[in-house]
Short mmCIF file of the C-alpha atoms (twelve columns), coordinates in Angstrom:
data_MODEL
# 
_entry.id   MODEL 
# 
loop_
_atom_site.group_PDB 
_atom_site.id 
_atom_site.type_symbol 
_atom_site.label_atom_id 
_atom_site.label_alt_id 
_atom_site.label_comp_id 
_atom_site.label_asym_id 
_atom_site.label_seq_id 
_atom_site.Cartn_x 
_atom_site.Cartn_y 
_atom_site.Cartn_z 
_atom_site.pdbx_PDB_model_num 
ATOM 1   C CA . MET A 1   74.092 -3.113  122.439 1 
ATOM 2   C CA . ARG A 2   75.263 -2.668  126.020 1 
ATOM 3   C CA . CYS A 3   72.602 -3.635  128.530 1 
ATOM 4   C CA . VAL A 4   72.388 -3.652  132.315 1 
ATOM 5   C CA . ILE A 5   69.843 -5.686  134.258 1 
ATOM 6   C CA . VAL A 6   68.724 -3.809  137.371 1 
ATOM 7   C CA . VAL A 7   67.627 -6.094  140.217 1 
ATOM 8   C CA . PRO A 8   66.318 -4.439  143.411 1 
ATOM 9   C CA . THR A 9   66.710 -6.521  146.568 1 
ATOM 10  C CA . PHE A 10  65.643 -6.517  150.200 1 
ATOM 11  C CA . ASN A 11  66.114 -9.753  152.127 1 
ATOM 12  C CA . GLU A 12  66.557 -11.911 149.016 1 
ATOM 13  C CA . ALA A 13  69.424 -14.083 150.314 1 
ATOM 14  C CA . ALA A 14  67.390 -17.203 149.548 1 
ATOM 15  C CA . THR A 15  67.043 -16.389 145.850 1 
ATOM 16  C CA . VAL A 16  69.630 -13.866 144.666 1 
ATOM 17  C CA . LYS A 17  72.479 -16.330 143.991 1 
ATOM 18  C CA . THR A 18  70.233 -18.573 141.895 1 
ATOM 19  C CA . LEU A 19  69.028 -15.573 139.904 1 
ATOM 20  C CA . ILE A 20  72.576 -14.366 139.252 1 
ATOM 21  C CA . ASN A 21  73.659 -17.811 138.085 1 
ATOM 22  C CA . THR A 22  70.600 -18.162 135.845 1 
ATOM 23  C CA . VAL A 23  71.169 -14.768 134.243 1 
ATOM 24  C CA . GLY A 24  74.863 -15.608 133.886 1 
ATOM 25  C CA . ALA A 25  74.013 -18.734 131.911 1 
ATOM 26  C CA . VAL A 26  71.679 -16.745 129.630 1 
ATOM 27  C CA . ARG A 27  74.165 -13.934 129.012 1 
ATOM 28  C CA . ARG A 28  76.784 -16.445 127.818 1 
ATOM 29  C CA . THR A 29  74.469 -17.432 124.958 1 
ATOM 30  C CA . MET A 30  74.043 -13.860 123.716 1 
ATOM 31  C CA . THR A 31  76.110 -12.616 120.796 1 
ATOM 32  C CA . ASP A 32  74.297 -9.403  119.836 1 
ATOM 33  C CA . ALA A 33  74.437 -7.714  123.239 1 
ATOM 34  C CA . THR A 34  76.729 -7.484  126.246 1 
ATOM 35  C CA . VAL A 35  74.824 -7.820  129.497 1 
ATOM 36  C CA . ASP A 36  75.784 -6.758  133.019 1 
ATOM 37  C CA . VAL A 37  73.804 -7.136  136.237 1 
ATOM 38  C CA . LEU A 38  73.398 -4.397  138.843 1 
ATOM 39  C CA . VAL A 39  71.900 -5.481  142.164 1 
ATOM 40  C CA . VAL A 40  70.440 -2.546  144.086 1 
ATOM 41  C CA . ASP A 41  70.323 -3.659  147.710 1 
ATOM 42  C CA . ASP A 42  68.450 -1.705  150.383 1 
ATOM 43  C CA . ASN A 43  70.768 -2.687  153.255 1 
ATOM 44  C CA . SER A 44  69.222 -6.160  153.598 1 
ATOM 45  C CA . PRO A 45  69.722 -7.486  157.144 1 
ATOM 46  C CA . ASP A 46  69.817 -11.071 155.804 1 
ATOM 47  C CA . GLY A 47  73.148 -10.476 154.024 1 
ATOM 48  C CA . THR A 48  71.894 -10.279 150.440 1 
ATOM 49  C CA . GLY A 49  74.546 -7.690  149.581 1 
ATOM 50  C CA . ASP A 50  77.337 -9.850  151.023 1 
ATOM 51  C CA . LEU A 51  76.238 -12.782 148.867 1 
ATOM 52  C CA . VAL A 52  76.518 -10.586 145.791 1 
ATOM 53  C CA . ARG A 53  80.002 -9.403  146.793 1 
ATOM 54  C CA . ARG A 54  81.182 -12.984 147.281 1 
ATOM 55  C CA . HIS A 55  79.937 -14.177 143.879 1 
ATOM 56  C CA . ARG A 56  82.730 -15.142 141.466 1 
ATOM 57  C CA . ALA A 57  81.407 -12.697 138.814 1 
ATOM 58  C CA . PHE A 58  81.426 -9.699  141.157 1 
ATOM 59  C CA . GLY A 59  83.426 -6.852  139.700 1 
ATOM 60  C CA . GLU A 60  83.262 -8.325  136.193 1 
ATOM 61  C CA . TRP A 61  79.699 -8.367  134.870 1 
ATOM 62  C CA . LEU A 62  78.048 -8.359  138.298 1 
ATOM 63  C CA . HIS A 63  77.873 -5.130  140.298 1 
ATOM 64  C CA . LEU A 64  76.271 -3.931  143.529 1 
ATOM 65  C CA . LEU A 65  74.686 -0.595  144.385 1 
ATOM 66  C CA . PRO A 66  74.227 -0.578  148.187 1 
ATOM 67  C CA . ARG A 67  71.683 1.801   149.656 1 
ATOM 68  C CA . ILE A 68  71.370 2.953   153.252 1 
ATOM 69  C CA . SER A 69  67.702 2.166   153.845 1 
ATOM 70  C CA . LYS A 70  64.579 0.613   152.375 1 
ATOM 71  C CA . ASP A 71  62.358 3.319   150.916 1 
ATOM 72  C CA . GLY A 72  60.409 1.523   148.230 1 
ATOM 73  C CA . LEU A 73  60.728 -0.488  145.044 1 
ATOM 74  C CA . GLY A 74  60.396 2.554   142.824 1 
ATOM 75  C CA . ALA A 75  63.212 4.364   144.626 1 
ATOM 76  C CA . ALA A 76  65.502 1.344   144.242 1 
ATOM 77  C CA . TYR A 77  64.733 1.108   140.533 1 
ATOM 78  C CA . ARG A 78  65.290 4.822   140.018 1 
ATOM 79  C CA . ALA A 79  68.709 4.545   141.670 1 
ATOM 80  C CA . GLY A 80  69.643 1.617   139.422 1 
ATOM 81  C CA . PHE A 81  68.270 3.277   136.297 1 
ATOM 82  C CA . ALA A 82  70.187 6.477   137.054 1 
ATOM 83  C CA . ALA A 83  73.395 4.453   137.397 1 
ATOM 84  C CA . GLY A 84  72.711 2.750   134.062 1 
ATOM 85  C CA . VAL A 85  72.110 6.057   132.307 1 
ATOM 86  C CA . ALA A 86  75.236 7.595   133.867 1 
ATOM 87  C CA . ASP A 87  77.355 4.604   132.811 1 
ATOM 88  C CA . GLY A 88  76.266 4.953   129.178 1 
ATOM 89  C CA . TYR A 89  74.311 1.711   128.724 1 
ATOM 90  C CA . ASP A 90  72.099 1.504   125.647 1 
ATOM 91  C CA . ALA A 91  69.400 -0.513  127.398 1 
ATOM 92  C CA . VAL A 92  68.156 -1.326  130.883 1 
ATOM 93  C CA . VAL A 93  66.201 -4.405  131.929 1 
ATOM 94  C CA . GLN A 94  64.273 -4.403  135.183 1 
ATOM 95  C CA . MET A 95  63.497 -7.692  136.901 1 
ATOM 96  C CA . ASP A 96  62.757 -9.162  140.317 1 
ATOM 97  C CA . ALA A 97  65.268 -11.131 142.375 1 
ATOM 98  C CA . ASP A 98  62.874 -13.902 143.374 1 
ATOM 99  C CA . GLY A 99  63.018 -15.931 140.157 1 
ATOM 100 C CA . SER A 100 59.459 -15.106 139.101 1 
ATOM 101 C CA . HIS A 101 60.627 -13.431 135.896 1 
ATOM 102 C CA . PRO A 102 61.960 -15.891 133.281 1 
ATOM 103 C CA . ALA A 103 65.583 -14.989 132.520 1 
ATOM 104 C CA . ALA A 104 65.363 -17.069 129.335 1 
ATOM 105 C CA . GLU A 105 63.231 -14.292 127.793 1 
ATOM 106 C CA . ILE A 106 65.909 -11.608 128.237 1 
ATOM 107 C CA . PRO A 107 67.537 -12.108 124.797 1 
ATOM 108 C CA . ALA A 108 64.190 -11.857 122.986 1 
ATOM 109 C CA . MET A 109 63.189 -8.745  124.925 1 
ATOM 110 C CA . ILE A 110 66.502 -7.012  124.237 1 
ATOM 111 C CA . ALA A 111 66.261 -7.938  120.543 1 
ATOM 112 C CA . LEU A 112 62.819 -6.317  120.377 1 
ATOM 113 C CA . LEU A 113 64.392 -3.027  121.458 1 
ATOM 114 C CA . GLU A 114 65.765 -2.747  117.939 1 
ATOM 115 C CA . ARG A 115 62.221 -1.782  116.885 1 
ATOM 116 C CA . HIS A 116 60.649 -0.598  120.144 1 
ATOM 117 C CA . ASP A 117 61.433 1.766   122.997 1 
ATOM 118 C CA . ILE A 118 59.996 -0.413  125.779 1 
ATOM 119 C CA . VAL A 119 59.315 -4.152  125.917 1 
ATOM 120 C CA . VAL A 120 56.969 -5.331  128.653 1 
ATOM 121 C CA . GLY A 121 57.195 -8.942  129.818 1 
ATOM 122 C CA . SER A 122 53.463 -9.604  129.759 1 
ATOM 123 C CA . ARG A 123 51.320 -12.191 131.510 1 
ATOM 124 C CA . TYR A 124 48.160 -10.978 129.801 1 
ATOM 125 C CA . VAL A 125 48.788 -11.296 126.066 1 
ATOM 126 C CA . ALA A 126 48.552 -14.453 123.963 1 
ATOM 127 C CA . GLY A 127 51.206 -16.888 125.169 1 
ATOM 128 C CA . GLY A 128 51.537 -15.219 128.580 1 
ATOM 129 C CA . ALA A 129 50.614 -16.998 131.809 1 
ATOM 130 C CA . THR A 130 51.083 -17.257 135.568 1 
ATOM 131 C CA . GLU A 131 52.005 -20.359 137.542 1 
ATOM 132 C CA . ASN A 132 51.401 -21.327 141.174 1 
ATOM 133 C CA . TRP A 133 49.447 -18.200 142.038 1 
ATOM 134 C CA . PRO A 134 46.653 -18.483 144.624 1 
ATOM 135 C CA . ALA A 135 43.238 -17.266 143.504 1 
ATOM 136 C CA . GLN A 136 43.468 -14.127 145.646 1 
ATOM 137 C CA . ARG A 137 46.730 -13.055 143.991 1 
ATOM 138 C CA . ARG A 138 45.308 -13.691 140.516 1 
ATOM 139 C CA . LEU A 139 42.253 -11.587 141.367 1 
ATOM 140 C CA . LEU A 140 44.380 -8.754  142.765 1 
ATOM 141 C CA . SER A 141 46.582 -8.625  139.664 1 
ATOM 142 C CA . TRP A 142 43.648 -8.819  137.258 1 
ATOM 143 C CA . ALA A 143 41.763 -6.098  139.134 1 
ATOM 144 C CA . ALA A 144 44.806 -3.809  139.322 1 
ATOM 145 C CA . ASN A 145 45.441 -4.069  135.588 1 
ATOM 146 C CA . SER A 146 41.777 -3.650  134.647 1 
ATOM 147 C CA . TYR A 147 41.469 -0.604  136.892 1 
ATOM 148 C CA . ALA A 148 44.628 1.047   135.570 1 
ATOM 149 C CA . ARG A 149 43.701 0.409   131.929 1 
ATOM 150 C CA . GLY A 150 40.155 1.617   132.441 1 
ATOM 151 C CA . VAL A 151 40.929 4.800   134.372 1 
ATOM 152 C CA . LEU A 152 43.967 5.860   132.332 1 
ATOM 153 C CA . GLY A 153 42.851 4.474   128.971 1 
ATOM 154 C CA . LEU A 154 45.975 2.352   128.546 1 
ATOM 155 C CA . HIS A 155 46.536 -0.056  125.654 1 
ATOM 156 C CA . THR A 156 49.168 -2.143  127.462 1 
ATOM 157 C CA . ARG A 157 47.544 -5.296  128.838 1 
ATOM 158 C CA . ASP A 158 50.033 -5.861  131.663 1 
ATOM 159 C CA . ALA A 159 50.508 -2.341  132.993 1 
ATOM 160 C CA . THR A 160 51.747 -3.624  136.389 1 
ATOM 161 C CA . SER A 161 54.461 -5.929  135.052 1 
ATOM 162 C CA . GLY A 162 57.852 -5.449  136.695 1 
ATOM 163 C CA . PHE A 163 59.780 -7.286  133.966 1 
ATOM 164 C CA . ARG A 164 60.661 -4.742  131.270 1 
ATOM 165 C CA . ALA A 165 63.397 -3.780  128.843 1 
ATOM 166 C CA . TRP A 166 63.964 -0.094  128.116 1 
ATOM 167 C CA . ARG A 167 66.085 1.892   125.758 1 
ATOM 168 C CA . THR A 168 67.874 4.274   128.129 1 
ATOM 169 C CA . SER A 169 66.780 7.127   125.885 1 
ATOM 170 C CA . ALA A 170 63.165 6.114   126.580 1 
ATOM 171 C CA . LEU A 171 63.782 6.120   130.335 1 
ATOM 172 C CA . VAL A 172 64.993 9.683   130.087 1 
ATOM 173 C CA . ALA A 173 62.239 10.778  127.693 1 
ATOM 174 C CA . ALA A 174 59.525 9.359   129.966 1 
ATOM 175 C CA . GLY A 175 60.953 11.154  132.989 1 
ATOM 176 C CA . VAL A 176 61.177 7.884   134.930 1 
ATOM 177 C CA . LEU A 177 64.068 9.162   137.054 1 
ATOM 178 C CA . ASP A 178 61.886 12.029  138.274 1 
ATOM 179 C CA . THR A 179 58.920 9.923   139.432 1 
ATOM 180 C CA . THR A 180 58.100 9.317   143.099 1 
ATOM 181 C CA . SER A 181 55.712 6.335   142.957 1 
ATOM 182 C CA . ASN A 182 56.442 2.825   144.228 1 
ATOM 183 C CA . GLY A 183 55.164 -0.751  143.860 1 
ATOM 184 C CA . TYR A 184 52.325 -1.281  141.386 1 
ATOM 185 C CA . GLY A 185 52.101 2.477   141.023 1 
ATOM 186 C CA . PHE A 186 55.664 2.756   139.716 1 
ATOM 187 C CA . GLN A 187 54.987 0.296   136.894 1 
ATOM 188 C CA . VAL A 188 51.629 1.850   135.992 1 
ATOM 189 C CA . GLU A 189 52.968 5.390   136.016 1 
ATOM 190 C CA . ASN A 190 55.795 4.498   133.657 1 
ATOM 191 C CA . THR A 191 53.375 2.731   131.312 1 
ATOM 192 C CA . TRP A 192 51.078 5.771   131.309 1 
ATOM 193 C CA . ARG A 193 53.940 8.199   130.681 1 
ATOM 194 C CA . ALA A 194 55.315 6.088   127.842 1 
ATOM 195 C CA . GLU A 195 51.963 5.729   126.084 1 
ATOM 196 C CA . ARG A 196 51.086 9.399   126.404 1 
ATOM 197 C CA . LEU A 197 54.446 10.367  124.899 1 
ATOM 198 C CA . GLY A 198 53.909 8.053   121.942 1 
ATOM 199 C CA . LEU A 199 56.853 5.799   122.771 1 
ATOM 200 C CA . ARG A 200 56.859 2.424   121.038 1 
ATOM 201 C CA . VAL A 201 55.626 -0.061  123.643 1 
ATOM 202 C CA . CYS A 202 55.642 -3.793  122.876 1 
ATOM 203 C CA . GLU A 203 54.363 -6.674  125.024 1 
ATOM 204 C CA . HIS A 204 56.295 -9.942  124.955 1 
ATOM 205 C CA . PRO A 205 54.561 -12.987 126.470 1 
ATOM 206 C CA . ILE A 206 56.117 -14.498 129.592 1 
ATOM 207 C CA . THR A 207 55.143 -17.096 132.166 1 
ATOM 208 C CA . PHE A 208 55.316 -15.575 135.628 1 
ATOM 209 C CA . VAL A 209 56.112 -18.186 138.298 1 
ATOM 210 C CA . GLU A 210 55.325 -17.512 141.947 1 
ATOM 211 C CA . ARG A 211 58.419 -17.390 144.156 1 
ATOM 212 C CA . THR A 212 59.337 -20.592 146.011 1 
ATOM 213 C CA . ALA A 213 61.570 -18.941 148.627 1 
ATOM 214 C CA . GLY A 214 61.546 -15.685 150.548 1 
ATOM 215 C CA . ALA A 215 58.560 -13.418 151.173 1 
ATOM 216 C CA . SER A 216 56.552 -11.365 148.693 1 
ATOM 217 C CA . LYS A 217 56.700 -7.588  149.158 1 
ATOM 218 C CA . MET A 218 53.222 -7.117  147.666 1 
ATOM 219 C CA . SER A 219 50.426 -6.202  150.067 1 
ATOM 220 C CA . PRO A 220 46.884 -4.765  149.988 1 
ATOM 221 C CA . GLU A 221 48.349 -1.467  151.227 1 
ATOM 222 C CA . VAL A 222 50.611 -1.233  148.167 1 
ATOM 223 C CA . ALA A 223 47.656 -1.967  145.896 1 
ATOM 224 C CA . ARG A 224 45.513 0.684   147.599 1 
ATOM 225 C CA . GLU A 225 48.284 3.261   147.240 1 
ATOM 226 C CA . ALA A 226 48.509 2.526   143.519 1 
ATOM 227 C CA . ALA A 227 44.733 2.824   143.105 1 
ATOM 228 C CA . VAL A 228 44.758 6.298   144.643 1 
ATOM 229 C CA . LEU A 229 47.685 7.395   142.482 1 
ATOM 230 C CA . VAL A 230 46.033 6.172   139.276 1 
ATOM 231 C CA . LEU A 231 42.939 8.232   140.038 1 
ATOM 232 C CA . ARG A 232 45.074 11.254  140.940 1 
ATOM 233 C CA . TRP A 233 46.995 11.043  137.652 1 
ATOM 234 C CA . ARG A 234 43.809 10.833  135.620 1 
ATOM 235 C CA . LEU A 235 42.220 13.783  137.402 1 
ATOM 236 C CA . ALA A 236 45.349 15.849  136.838 1 
ATOM 237 C CA . GLU A 237 45.274 14.880  133.169 1 
ATOM 238 C CA . LEU A 238 41.662 15.976  132.867 1 
ATOM 239 C CA . ARG A 239 42.718 19.337  134.282 1 
ATOM 240 C CA . GLY A 240 45.177 19.656  131.409 1 
ATOM 241 C CA . GLN A 241 48.388 18.663  133.202 1 
ATOM 242 C CA . ARG A 242 50.830 16.635  131.124 1 
ATOM 243 C CA . PRO A 243 52.220 13.418  132.654 1 
ATOM 244 C CA . VAL A 244 55.730 14.544  131.660 1 
ATOM 245 C CA . PRO A 245 56.951 18.171  131.497 1 
ATOM 246 C CA . ARG A 246 57.691 19.328  127.964 1 
ATOM 247 C CA . GLU A 247 61.351 19.900  128.739 1 
ATOM 248 C CA . ALA A 248 61.724 16.237  129.782 1 
ATOM 249 C CA . THR A 249 60.706 15.087  126.297 1 
ATOM 250 C CA . ALA A 250 63.236 17.169  124.397 1 
# 
């Protein structure tokens, strides 16, 4: 299986090299899959893109997709996903650049794609956990997941997780490249689309560790935007609108 790990970045100079090296060490242990890394950088003024270009693996298994401006996490992921689909990869993994997602779980998540379409790195199933989160962040995450599950009737416990492995065929089937949401909303929308289409979604327990360098991009504004979108999607569904056009599922 050919897999590409898509890592969106904006001002991640403090963490991106460590992440690349950590993923590099993991990929060397894998025998059942070949793994590349695609950093999608939104023109970071701190030189994140330059650090990627100077890495010894650049041009081999490490690649860079530079973008002109910062227009949201979802947009960066869609650009990376589209590149992965166009390049013929069998699977795509999405993960953050700040080290909060455990790279050691990548082999297990890719292996689970043999039987599933999507594997969610989950904090909220047995064996999952968070470390070094302040109480306010824990409350925000818990509330966001409870709200999304309740309003949309989702079965996935960690609907806002940004650490996921996808079959590229599932990305296309779910219409992920045609979405417009960002932040929490991007993750929730893709979960909702996948469940409604009957795709095989699996949750794999992970321990999410709060970043130790750089600044979080999460904010109350992002959470509020996601809350509005979740309600909008549910209301549209009640009016009989499908989350994915029929032609996208062919």
